[in-house]
N, C-alpha and C positions, 0 to 999 in steps of 0.2 A: 665426665668424671674420671680423673686420673688419680690413683693412689688414695681414693676415698675422699678427696677434697674437691668440691665443685669449682673452686676458684683457682686451682693450681694452674690449669691451662691458660686462664685469663692472665694471671700474674706472669706466667712465662712469656706469653705473647707481648704483654706490655713492657716487660724488661728488654726483650729483643728489639721492640720498636724504639725504646729509649736509646739503646746502643746504636741502632741505625740512624736515629736523629742526630746523635752526637757526631757520628762519622760524617753524615751529610753536612752538618754545620762546619766541621773542620774543612771539608772539601770546598764548600761555598766561600769561606773566608780566604782559603788559598787562591781560589779563582779570582776573587776581587782584589786581593791585596798582595799576593805573592810573598807573604810574610808568615813563616812557620810558627814563630813565637806568638804572633797575634792570633793565629788559627788555634793554637793550643790553648791560649788564654780564653778565647771565645768558647771553645768546646768545654773547657773546665767550668766556665761560668754557667753554661747551660746545664751541665752535670750537677752543679751545686744547687741551681734553682729546682731542678727536677727531683733531686734526692733530698730536698728539704722535707720538713715534717708534713707538708701538704701532700707530696707525692706518696710518701710512705703510708699516710692515712688512706689515700684514695687508690692505692695500688690494688688491683684485683676487683675493683668495683665496676669496671667496664665503662668508665667515663669516655665519651666520644671525643673529647678534645685531645686526649692522649693518643688516640688512634689517628686523628686528622693531622696532627702536627708533623709527623714524618712524611706524610703524603704531600703536604704543602711544601716542605723542604725539597722533596723529590721533584715537584713541578718547578720550583725555583732553580734547582740544579740543572734541570732540563733546559730551561730558558737561558741560563748563563753558559752552559758548556757546549751546546749544539749550534750548528748552523741551521736556524729555523727557516722552514719554508711553509707555504700554505698547505702543503700535503702532510708533512710530518708532524704538524701541530695537532692533527687528529689523533695521534698516539696518546695525547693527554686526556682524551675524552673519558676513559674509564677511571682515571685518577681523580679528575674533577668531579665526576659523577659520585664517586664514593665520598669525597670530601663534602659535597653539597648534601648528600643523604645523611651524613653524620652530623654536620653542623651547618644549618642553613645560613646562619649569620656570617659565616666565613666567605660568603660569595663576594662581598666587597673587597676582602683581602685577595681573593682569586682574581678579581678584575685588575687590581693594581700590580700583580706580578708580571704583567706583560711589559712593563717598563724596564724589566731586567734583561730583556733581549737587547744585546749591545747596540744594534743599529737604531732601535726605537728609542732607547734611552739617550743615545747621542743626539738624535733629532730633538728630543725634549729639551735638552740643556743648551743647544746651540741655535734654536730658532725662537722667534717671538711666538706669542700665544696663538695668533690666527694662522700662521704658517704651520704650526704644530697640529692644530685641529684639522687643517686641510690635508696634511700628510697622513694623519691618523685615519681619517675617513676614507682615504683612497688606498690604504694599506690592506692587502688581502690577508695577511697574517693576523692583524688585529680584528678584522671582520670575522674570520673563521674562529678565532678564540672567543669573541663575544657571542657568536652563534653556538659554540660548545657550551658556554656558561648558561645561555638562555635555554637551550635544550635540557640541560641538567635541572634548571629551576622549574621548567615545565613538568618534568618527571616528579619533582617533589610535590607540586600541586596535584598531580594525578594520583600519586600514592595517598596523599592526605584526603583527597576527594573520595577515593575508594574506601579508605578506612573510616571516614566520618560521614559519608553519604552527602557531602556538601563540598563542591569543588571551589567555591569562592571563599570559604572560611578556613583559616589555618588556626589550630589550637593555640599556638604560641603568640599569635598576633593580637588576639583579644576580640575578634569580631564574632566569635561563636558563643558568647555568653547567652544563655537562654532567656534570662529575665531582664535584659537591659537592651536599650536601643543602641544602634551603631555609634551614636555620638558618645554615649556613656562608656562604651567599650573602648573607643579611641582615647577618651579622657583617662581611663585606667592605665 
């Protein structure tokens, strides 16, 4: 509680995260296009989207998607700006862990970010499908990144299992309805 308002700190953190996300958007577009005007327009578009009425209504409510977005951009910036090796990809483990803990459904997005590593993306566009799968399965960077995401997903199930006393049922999936069969839960 700062200055008598319990949401002041949360609003302050979300505002700084928005600023950080806009800055990262600018840098990512500069890295991919080398065009400052396009970078400015992209950052301005993100600013307009976030400062629309939805963001103003939700500011200070602690929605996890606003916390996860800058972290996803930071992971993307790491992939685009660094010379990635099998060892330094493990620096992403805390960021991926936080994103997966905030929003489990973003795990598919996190999987796809590996294609922004320049040498992996180059192999994707210049090879046929089977050569790309063979190169992907033999690449240690991709293997380590999949291992990072898998470990993070396992921690989500462990935390859910500890909090619900059932390791196989996740409350957002629908298998944990008490009065229905698993088939009915899947149907819902």
